[in-house]
C-alpha positions in Angstrom: 149.1 53.7 159.8 145.4 53.6 158.7 144.6 56.6 160.9 144.3 59.8 158.8 145.4 61.8 161.8 148.6 59.9 162.0 149.2 60.1 158.3 148.7 63.9 158.4 151.6 64.6 160.7 155.3 64.9 159.8 157.6 61.9 159.8 159.3 63.2 162.9 156.0 63.4 164.8 155.1 59.9 163.6 158.4 58.6 164.9 157.8 60.2 168.3 154.3 58.7 168.3 155.7 55.2 167.5 158.1 55.6 170.5 155.2 56.7 172.7 153.1 53.7 171.6 155.9 51.4 172.6 156.3 53.1 176.0 152.5 53.0 176.6 152.4 49.3 175.7 154.9 48.5 178.4 153.0 50.3 181.2 151.0 48.5 183.8 148.0 50.6 182.7 148.4 49.8 179.0 147.8 52.6 176.6 148.5 55.4 179.0 151.8 57.4 179.1 152.1 57.8 182.8 154.4 56.9 185.7 153.5 54.2 188.2 152.2 56.9 190.5 149.6 57.9 187.8 151.3 61.2 187.1 151.7 62.2 183.4 155.1 61.8 181.8 156.3 65.4 181.1 157.7 66.5 177.8 161.2 66.8 179.4 160.9 63.2 180.7 159.6 62.0 177.3 162.6 63.7 175.7 165.0 61.7 177.9 163.1 58.5 177.2 163.3 59.0 173.4 166.6 60.7 173.0 165.2 63.9 171.6 165.6 67.5 172.9 162.9 68.8 175.2 162.0 71.6 172.7 161.7 69.1 169.8 159.4 66.8 171.9 157.3 69.8 172.9 156.9 70.9 169.3 156.1 67.3 168.1 153.6 66.8 170.9 151.8 70.0 169.9 151.6 68.7 166.3 150.3 65.3 167.4 147.7 66.8 169.7 146.5 69.5 167.2 145.9 66.7 164.6 144.0 64.6 167.2 146.4 61.7 167.2 146.1 61.1 171.0 143.8 62.1 173.8 144.5 63.2 177.4 142.8 62.3 180.6 141.5 65.0 183.0 144.8 64.7 184.8 146.7 65.4 181.6 147.9 61.8 180.9 148.3 61.1 177.2 146.6 57.9 176.1 146.0 56.1 172.9 142.2 55.5 172.3 142.7 52.4 170.2 145.2 50.8 172.6 142.9 51.3 175.6 139.9 49.9 173.7 141.9 46.9 172.4 143.1 46.2 176.0 139.4 46.1 177.2 138.4 43.9 174.2 141.3 41.5 174.9 139.8 40.9 178.3 136.7 39.5 176.4 134.4 42.0 178.0 130.7 41.9 177.5 128.2 44.7 178.1 127.0 42.9 181.2 130.5 42.9 182.7 130.9 46.7 182.6 130.1 47.3 186.3 132.8 44.8 187.3 135.3 46.3 184.9 134.5 49.8 186.2 135.1 48.6 189.8 138.5 47.2 188.7 139.3 50.5 187.0 138.4 52.4 190.2 140.7 50.0 192.1 143.6 50.7 189.8 143.0 54.4 189.4 146.0 56.1 191.0 143.9 59.2 192.0 141.4 57.0 193.8 144.2 55.0 195.4 145.8 58.2 196.7 142.5 59.4 198.1 142.4 62.4 195.9 139.0 64.1 195.8 138.0 63.7 192.2 134.5 62.6 192.8 131.5 64.5 191.6 128.7 62.4 193.0 130.9 60.5 195.4 130.0 57.2 193.7 132.1 57.4 190.5 135.5 59.0 189.9 136.1 61.2 186.8 138.4 58.5 185.4 135.7 55.8 185.9 133.1 58.0 184.2 135.6 58.5 181.3 136.2 54.7 181.2 132.4 54.1 181.2 131.9 56.5 178.4 134.6 54.8 176.3 133.2 51.4 177.1 129.7 52.5 176.1 131.0 53.9 172.9 132.8 50.6 172.2 129.6 48.7 172.8 127.8 50.8 170.3 130.6 50.2 167.8 130.4 46.4 168.3 126.7 46.4 167.7 127.0 47.9 164.2 
């Protein structure tokens, strides 16, 4: 509730966001609103999960996204930046453990597991690059 972006949306959007946070918390890949296959949860599926209409969920998702409440991966999976960072911090990560953490991330990245061609330089997937960027940002924050 300290996040100004969350405070700027309607009560209905905040309610959907709280439901989404609960769903993301229960996922194997904590903080991401995706299926076990790695595919994003659609607005229609989210509507069924939360008991809202598909049109209402679509409208509220637009509101949340326009206000910057959540982020999306390159594959379109909604994720909570803070929850993802907290998950890494809970693992007591240290800057020197980033290579090992990235390797673990690559191993659990559904796109990598399915052999999808998402590599730019063939040594690091787009998801791993995103994770590395988030981790490097987190390191800078912890050094302040």
